[in-house]
Short mmCIF file of the C-alpha atoms (twelve columns), coordinates in Angstrom:
data_MODEL
# 
_entry.id   MODEL 
# 
loop_
_atom_site.group_PDB 
_atom_site.id 
_atom_site.type_symbol 
_atom_site.label_atom_id 
_atom_site.label_alt_id 
_atom_site.label_comp_id 
_atom_site.label_asym_id 
_atom_site.label_seq_id 
_atom_site.Cartn_x 
_atom_site.Cartn_y 
_atom_site.Cartn_z 
_atom_site.pdbx_PDB_model_num 
ATOM 1   C CA . MET A 1   109.532 115.992 80.598  1 
ATOM 2   C CA . SER A 2   106.239 113.647 79.615  1 
ATOM 3   C CA . TYR A 3   104.854 111.631 82.258  1 
ATOM 4   C CA . HIS A 4   103.924 107.973 81.480  1 
ATOM 5   C CA . ILE A 5   100.230 106.948 82.760  1 
ATOM 6   C CA . LEU A 6   99.046  103.238 82.794  1 
ATOM 7   C CA . VAL A 7   95.425  102.985 82.515  1 
ATOM 8   C CA . VAL A 8   93.854  100.030 84.422  1 
ATOM 9   C CA . GLU A 9   90.554  99.189  83.273  1 
ATOM 10  C CA . ASP A 10  88.568  96.275  82.002  1 
ATOM 11  C CA . GLU A 11  85.585  98.397  80.079  1 
ATOM 12  C CA . VAL A 12  86.950  99.223  76.883  1 
ATOM 13  C CA . VAL A 13  84.516  102.563 76.532  1 
ATOM 14  C CA . THR A 14  86.199  104.095 79.863  1 
ATOM 15  C CA . ARG A 15  89.724  102.790 79.088  1 
ATOM 16  C CA . SER A 16  89.825  104.213 75.693  1 
ATOM 17  C CA . LYS A 17  88.094  107.389 76.634  1 
ATOM 18  C CA . LEU A 18  90.698  107.842 79.326  1 
ATOM 19  C CA . VAL A 19  94.016  106.509 77.099  1 
ATOM 20  C CA . GLY A 20  93.388  109.199 74.326  1 
ATOM 21  C CA . TYR A 21  92.072  112.240 76.338  1 
ATOM 22  C CA . PHE A 22  95.212  112.080 78.387  1 
ATOM 23  C CA . GLU A 23  97.406  111.274 75.030  1 
ATOM 24  C CA . ALA A 24  95.761  114.267 73.202  1 
ATOM 25  C CA . GLU A 25  97.264  116.092 76.559  1 
ATOM 26  C CA . GLY A 26  100.673 115.140 75.800  1 
ATOM 27  C CA . TYR A 27  101.151 112.182 78.485  1 
ATOM 28  C CA . GLN A 28  102.730 108.954 77.193  1 
ATOM 29  C CA . VAL A 29  99.944  106.715 78.333  1 
ATOM 30  C CA . SER A 30  99.761  102.523 78.283  1 
ATOM 31  C CA . GLU A 31  96.924  100.479 79.111  1 
ATOM 32  C CA . ALA A 32  96.269  97.201  80.759  1 
ATOM 33  C CA . GLU A 33  93.034  95.185  81.222  1 
ATOM 34  C CA . THR A 34  93.786  93.122  84.154  1 
ATOM 35  C CA . GLY A 35  96.151  92.637  87.079  1 
ATOM 36  C CA . ALA A 36  98.548  90.638  85.442  1 
ATOM 37  C CA . GLU A 37  98.750  92.888  82.163  1 
ATOM 38  C CA . MET A 38  99.537  95.734  84.804  1 
ATOM 39  C CA . ARG A 39  102.528 93.981  86.623  1 
ATOM 40  C CA . SER A 40  103.740 92.818  82.951  1 
ATOM 41  C CA . ILE A 41  103.905 96.690  81.710  1 
ATOM 42  C CA . LEU A 42  105.171 98.067  85.185  1 
ATOM 43  C CA . ALA A 43  107.958 95.164  85.184  1 
ATOM 44  C CA . GLU A 44  108.916 96.449  81.655  1 
ATOM 45  C CA . GLN A 45  108.578 100.103 81.769  1 
ATOM 46  C CA . LYS A 46  108.557 103.107 84.068  1 
ATOM 47  C CA . VAL A 47  105.465 104.353 85.175  1 
ATOM 48  C CA . ASP A 48  104.436 107.749 86.946  1 
ATOM 49  C CA . LEU A 49  100.798 107.128 87.765  1 
ATOM 50  C CA . ILE A 50  98.539  104.506 87.871  1 
ATOM 51  C CA . MET A 51  94.883  105.028 87.418  1 
ATOM 52  C CA . LEU A 52  93.109  102.045 88.501  1 
ATOM 53  C CA . ASP A 53  89.992  100.663 88.491  1 
ATOM 54  C CA . ILE A 54  88.318  99.025  91.583  1 
ATOM 55  C CA . ASN A 55  86.517  96.430  89.878  1 
ATOM 56  C CA . LEU A 56  88.521  94.321  87.758  1 
ATOM 57  C CA . PRO A 57  88.347  90.652  86.564  1 
ATOM 58  C CA . GLY A 58  89.525  88.075  89.376  1 
ATOM 59  C CA . GLU A 59  91.461  90.462  91.225  1 
ATOM 60  C CA . ASP A 60  90.227  93.311  93.853  1 
ATOM 61  C CA . GLY A 61  91.614  96.737  92.950  1 
ATOM 62  C CA . LEU A 62  91.869  98.178  96.648  1 
ATOM 63  C CA . LEU A 63  94.032  95.243  97.388  1 
ATOM 64  C CA . LEU A 64  96.601  96.122  93.734  1 
ATOM 65  C CA . ALA A 65  96.574  99.799  95.256  1 
ATOM 66  C CA . ARG A 66  97.950  97.808  98.547  1 
ATOM 67  C CA . GLU A 67  100.404 95.597  96.729  1 
ATOM 68  C CA . LEU A 68  101.547 99.072  94.252  1 
ATOM 69  C CA . ARG A 69  101.692 101.171 97.317  1 
ATOM 70  C CA . SER A 70  103.791 98.463  99.452  1 
ATOM 71  C CA . GLN A 71  106.588 98.668  96.319  1 
ATOM 72  C CA . SER A 72  106.601 101.986 95.365  1 
ATOM 73  C CA . ASN A 73  105.715 105.539 95.844  1 
ATOM 74  C CA . ILE A 74  104.050 105.436 92.527  1 
ATOM 75  C CA . GLY A 75  100.947 107.573 91.925  1 
ATOM 76  C CA . ILE A 76  97.708  105.707 92.581  1 
ATOM 77  C CA . ILE A 77  94.508  107.377 91.405  1 
ATOM 78  C CA . LEU A 78  91.556  104.993 92.115  1 
ATOM 79  C CA . VAL A 79  88.537  104.995 89.426  1 
ATOM 80  C CA . THR A 80  85.377  103.297 90.342  1 
ATOM 81  C CA . GLY A 81  81.196  103.259 89.758  1 
ATOM 82  C CA . ARG A 82  81.274  102.419 93.644  1 
ATOM 83  C CA . THR A 83  79.596  105.024 95.771  1 
ATOM 84  C CA . ASP A 84  80.297  103.051 98.780  1 
ATOM 85  C CA . SER A 85  81.953  105.330 101.259 1 
ATOM 86  C CA . ILE A 86  83.551  102.536 103.297 1 
ATOM 87  C CA . ASP A 87  85.291  101.727 99.599  1 
ATOM 88  C CA . ARG A 88  86.825  105.258 99.570  1 
ATOM 89  C CA . ILE A 89  88.116  104.816 103.027 1 
ATOM 90  C CA . VAL A 90  89.488  101.647 102.325 1 
ATOM 91  C CA . GLY A 91  91.030  103.055 99.355  1 
ATOM 92  C CA . LEU A 92  92.863  105.847 101.149 1 
ATOM 93  C CA . GLU A 93  94.154  103.141 103.646 1 
ATOM 94  C CA . MET A 94  95.556  100.907 100.475 1 
ATOM 95  C CA . GLY A 95  97.443  104.051 100.270 1 
ATOM 96  C CA . ALA A 96  95.778  105.660 97.023  1 
ATOM 97  C CA . ASP A 97  96.714  109.521 96.439  1 
ATOM 98  C CA . ASP A 98  93.128  110.414 95.001  1 
ATOM 99  C CA . TYR A 99  89.917  108.750 93.694  1 
ATOM 100 C CA . VAL A 100 87.243  109.296 91.222  1 
ATOM 101 C CA . THR A 101 83.834  107.946 90.965  1 
ATOM 102 C CA . LYS A 102 82.358  107.096 87.301  1 
ATOM 103 C CA . PRO A 103 81.383  108.526 84.748  1 
ATOM 104 C CA . VAL A 104 84.617  110.820 85.057  1 
ATOM 105 C CA . GLU A 105 84.755  114.099 84.807  1 
ATOM 106 C CA . LEU A 106 87.972  114.181 82.435  1 
ATOM 107 C CA . ARG A 107 88.614  117.867 83.170  1 
ATOM 108 C CA . GLU A 108 88.493  117.152 86.773  1 
ATOM 109 C CA . LEU A 109 90.371  114.048 86.589  1 
ATOM 110 C CA . LEU A 110 93.453  116.212 84.393  1 
ATOM 111 C CA . VAL A 111 93.613  118.964 87.050  1 
ATOM 112 C CA . ARG A 112 93.883  116.027 89.890  1 
ATOM 113 C CA . VAL A 113 96.662  114.368 87.657  1 
ATOM 114 C CA . LYS A 114 98.356  117.428 86.979  1 
ATOM 115 C CA . ASN A 115 98.178  118.318 91.120  1 
ATOM 116 C CA . LEU A 116 99.572  114.785 91.964  1 
ATOM 117 C CA . PHE A 117 102.191 115.666 89.593  1 
ATOM 118 C CA . TRP A 118 103.096 118.823 90.756  1 
ATOM 119 C CA . ARG A 119 103.240 117.433 94.287  1 
ATOM 120 C CA . MET A 120 105.372 113.779 93.373  1 
ATOM 121 C CA . SER A 121 108.025 116.817 92.074  1 
ATOM 122 C CA . LEU A 122 108.300 118.957 94.794  1 
ATOM 123 C CA . ALA A 123 108.894 115.804 96.986  1 
ATOM 124 C CA . ASN A 124 111.633 114.802 94.747  1 
ATOM 125 C CA . GLU A 125 113.362 118.623 94.654  1 
ATOM 126 C CA . PRO A 126 116.270 120.379 96.674  1 
ATOM 127 C CA . VAL A 127 114.525 122.260 99.337  1 
ATOM 128 C CA . GLU A 128 115.286 126.320 99.807  1 
ATOM 129 C CA . LEU A 129 113.512 126.565 103.158 1 
ATOM 130 C CA . ASP A 130 111.466 129.676 104.364 1 
ATOM 131 C CA . GLU A 131 111.600 129.392 107.485 1 
ATOM 132 C CA . SER A 132 108.411 131.339 107.974 1 
ATOM 133 C CA . ASN A 133 106.387 128.312 106.456 1 
ATOM 134 C CA . VAL A 134 108.545 125.647 108.337 1 
ATOM 135 C CA . VAL A 135 107.784 122.875 111.206 1 
ATOM 136 C CA . ARG A 136 110.561 121.035 112.833 1 
ATOM 137 C CA . PHE A 137 110.007 118.111 115.110 1 
ATOM 138 C CA . GLY A 138 112.572 115.610 116.020 1 
ATOM 139 C CA . GLU A 139 114.111 114.453 113.384 1 
ATOM 140 C CA . TRP A 140 111.654 116.032 110.807 1 
ATOM 141 C CA . THR A 141 111.177 118.899 108.670 1 
ATOM 142 C CA . PHE A 142 107.479 119.953 107.098 1 
ATOM 143 C CA . ASP A 143 107.691 123.250 104.570 1 
ATOM 144 C CA . ILE A 144 103.914 123.897 104.398 1 
ATOM 145 C CA . GLN A 145 104.095 126.013 101.473 1 
ATOM 146 C CA . ARG A 146 105.810 123.809 99.381  1 
ATOM 147 C CA . ARG A 147 103.974 120.757 100.610 1 
ATOM 148 C CA . ALA A 148 107.581 118.670 101.141 1 
ATOM 149 C CA . LEU A 149 108.192 116.395 104.169 1 
ATOM 150 C CA . SER A 150 111.613 115.441 105.432 1 
ATOM 151 C CA . ASN A 151 113.026 113.407 107.603 1 
ATOM 152 C CA . ASN A 152 117.099 114.193 108.436 1 
ATOM 153 C CA . GLY A 153 116.936 115.426 104.828 1 
ATOM 154 C CA . GLU A 154 115.646 112.227 103.391 1 
ATOM 155 C CA . PRO A 155 112.161 113.690 101.453 1 
ATOM 156 C CA . VAL A 156 108.828 111.452 102.165 1 
ATOM 157 C CA . LYS A 157 105.606 111.297 100.058 1 
ATOM 158 C CA . LEU A 158 102.289 112.793 101.331 1 
ATOM 159 C CA . THR A 159 98.935  112.385 99.836  1 
ATOM 160 C CA . LYS A 160 97.055  115.504 99.610  1 
ATOM 161 C CA . ALA A 161 94.942  113.953 102.435 1 
ATOM 162 C CA . GLU A 162 97.880  113.303 104.427 1 
ATOM 163 C CA . TYR A 163 99.344  117.148 103.973 1 
ATOM 164 C CA . GLU A 164 96.118  118.315 105.163 1 
ATOM 165 C CA . LEU A 165 95.816  116.264 108.125 1 
ATOM 166 C CA . LEU A 166 99.752  117.336 108.824 1 
ATOM 167 C CA . VAL A 167 99.159  121.009 108.069 1 
ATOM 168 C CA . ALA A 168 95.937  120.523 110.824 1 
ATOM 169 C CA . LEU A 169 97.125  119.048 113.419 1 
ATOM 170 C CA . SER A 170 100.603 120.808 113.267 1 
ATOM 171 C CA . SER A 171 98.712  124.339 113.516 1 
ATOM 172 C CA . TYR A 172 97.861  123.490 117.038 1 
ATOM 173 C CA . PRO A 173 100.615 121.899 118.632 1 
ATOM 174 C CA . ASN A 174 99.920  119.934 122.075 1 
ATOM 175 C CA . THR A 175 95.846  120.714 121.190 1 
ATOM 176 C CA . VAL A 176 93.385  118.413 121.214 1 
ATOM 177 C CA . LEU A 177 91.427  118.298 118.135 1 
ATOM 178 C CA . SER A 178 88.209  116.243 117.595 1 
ATOM 179 C CA . ARG A 179 87.202  114.375 114.488 1 
ATOM 180 C CA . GLU A 180 84.610  116.393 113.504 1 
ATOM 181 C CA . ARG A 181 86.779  119.513 113.940 1 
ATOM 182 C CA . ILE A 182 89.983  117.918 111.794 1 
ATOM 183 C CA . LEU A 183 87.314  116.399 108.873 1 
ATOM 184 C CA . ASN A 184 86.413  119.953 108.774 1 
ATOM 185 C CA . MET A 185 90.097  121.152 108.358 1 
ATOM 186 C CA . ILE A 186 90.579  119.187 105.285 1 
ATOM 187 C CA . SER A 187 89.340  118.875 101.791 1 
ATOM 188 C CA . HIS A 188 90.031  115.546 100.871 1 
ATOM 189 C CA . ARG A 189 87.317  114.377 97.837  1 
ATOM 190 C CA . VAL A 190 84.961  111.740 99.918  1 
ATOM 191 C CA . ASP A 191 81.468  112.327 99.598  1 
ATOM 192 C CA . ALA A 192 80.322  110.986 102.570 1 
ATOM 193 C CA . PRO A 193 83.232  111.738 105.478 1 
ATOM 194 C CA . ASN A 194 82.920  110.392 108.507 1 
ATOM 195 C CA . ASP A 195 84.966  109.708 112.013 1 
ATOM 196 C CA . ARG A 196 86.463  106.305 110.314 1 
ATOM 197 C CA . THR A 197 88.174  108.365 107.594 1 
ATOM 198 C CA . ILE A 198 90.064  110.719 110.265 1 
ATOM 199 C CA . ASP A 199 91.120  107.455 112.283 1 
ATOM 200 C CA . VAL A 200 92.807  105.742 108.678 1 
ATOM 201 C CA . LEU A 201 94.821  108.639 107.802 1 
ATOM 202 C CA . ILE A 202 96.182  108.778 111.485 1 
ATOM 203 C CA . ARG A 203 96.984  105.313 111.080 1 
ATOM 204 C CA . ARG A 204 98.817  105.716 107.546 1 
ATOM 205 C CA . MET A 205 100.540 108.954 109.242 1 
ATOM 206 C CA . ARG A 206 102.064 107.017 112.374 1 
ATOM 207 C CA . ALA A 207 103.099 104.057 109.501 1 
ATOM 208 C CA . LYS A 208 105.013 106.485 108.062 1 
ATOM 209 C CA . MET A 209 106.373 108.939 110.444 1 
ATOM 210 C CA . GLU A 210 106.202 107.236 113.929 1 
ATOM 211 C CA . VAL A 211 109.411 105.054 115.346 1 
ATOM 212 C CA . ASP A 212 106.996 102.590 116.793 1 
ATOM 213 C CA . PRO A 213 103.552 103.400 115.182 1 
ATOM 214 C CA . LYS A 214 102.085 101.107 117.906 1 
ATOM 215 C CA . ASN A 215 103.388 103.534 120.617 1 
ATOM 216 C CA . PRO A 216 103.145 106.931 119.191 1 
ATOM 217 C CA . GLN A 217 104.857 110.017 119.761 1 
ATOM 218 C CA . ILE A 218 104.090 112.372 117.361 1 
ATOM 219 C CA . PHE A 219 100.220 111.785 116.459 1 
ATOM 220 C CA . VAL A 220 98.701  110.823 120.131 1 
ATOM 221 C CA . THR A 221 94.953  109.293 120.909 1 
ATOM 222 C CA . VAL A 222 93.293  111.330 123.799 1 
ATOM 223 C CA . HIS A 223 90.585  108.645 123.963 1 
ATOM 224 C CA . GLY A 224 86.884  110.055 123.754 1 
ATOM 225 C CA . GLU A 225 88.092  113.609 122.404 1 
ATOM 226 C CA . GLY A 226 90.341  112.756 119.510 1 
ATOM 227 C CA . TYR A 227 94.006  113.470 118.450 1 
ATOM 228 C CA . MET A 228 97.046  115.372 119.354 1 
ATOM 229 C CA . PHE A 229 99.969  116.652 117.491 1 
ATOM 230 C CA . ALA A 230 102.813 116.181 120.422 1 
ATOM 231 C CA . GLY A 231 106.053 116.348 117.852 1 
ATOM 232 C CA . ASP A 232 108.892 117.949 119.711 1 
# 
């Protein structure tokens, strides 16, 4: 299967380099210079993954990521020259799957793209459960080895960071874990991680999994200490 990648980047040299490299790797690749061009392509073609520059003329790439995530489960990798850690945290919050900074190491980006497509394909496959690696709570089933989460049999897509957070918390049910400890248990690529990274991921998981995110029953805050996985 040839996945379709859309490169949204206003810098000509970077865009051409990304398009050429991933075409050579066998992917179908389209390109857009602006958010408007991106929307036009998405309206006409099926796209599997977007490489989205944060600094686009006239539009904020982070807001575009939020717009994309609200409409679909399309893969989103943010590509930017910024180094400010708060942008990385906000990128997580907006629903991006991954985040790379310029100058982009193409081989590393290729690995990230392949891993993301692999996770996306697992989420859409029928699941044969190996019970030794399965966590069940309420209406949820989490197959750790396959990185597959489902609610009453319906697959729910997880980003890499969300998957690692769920593994960390579900491995210690009804145990309070500090933010620092959770940070040490996940490997999401943030150069300057801080407590807010975990808070953002918890909010995203609550939005996906809690019946009432404002009154969480699975991901419980223990004030002054951290978070506890309380899934039944």
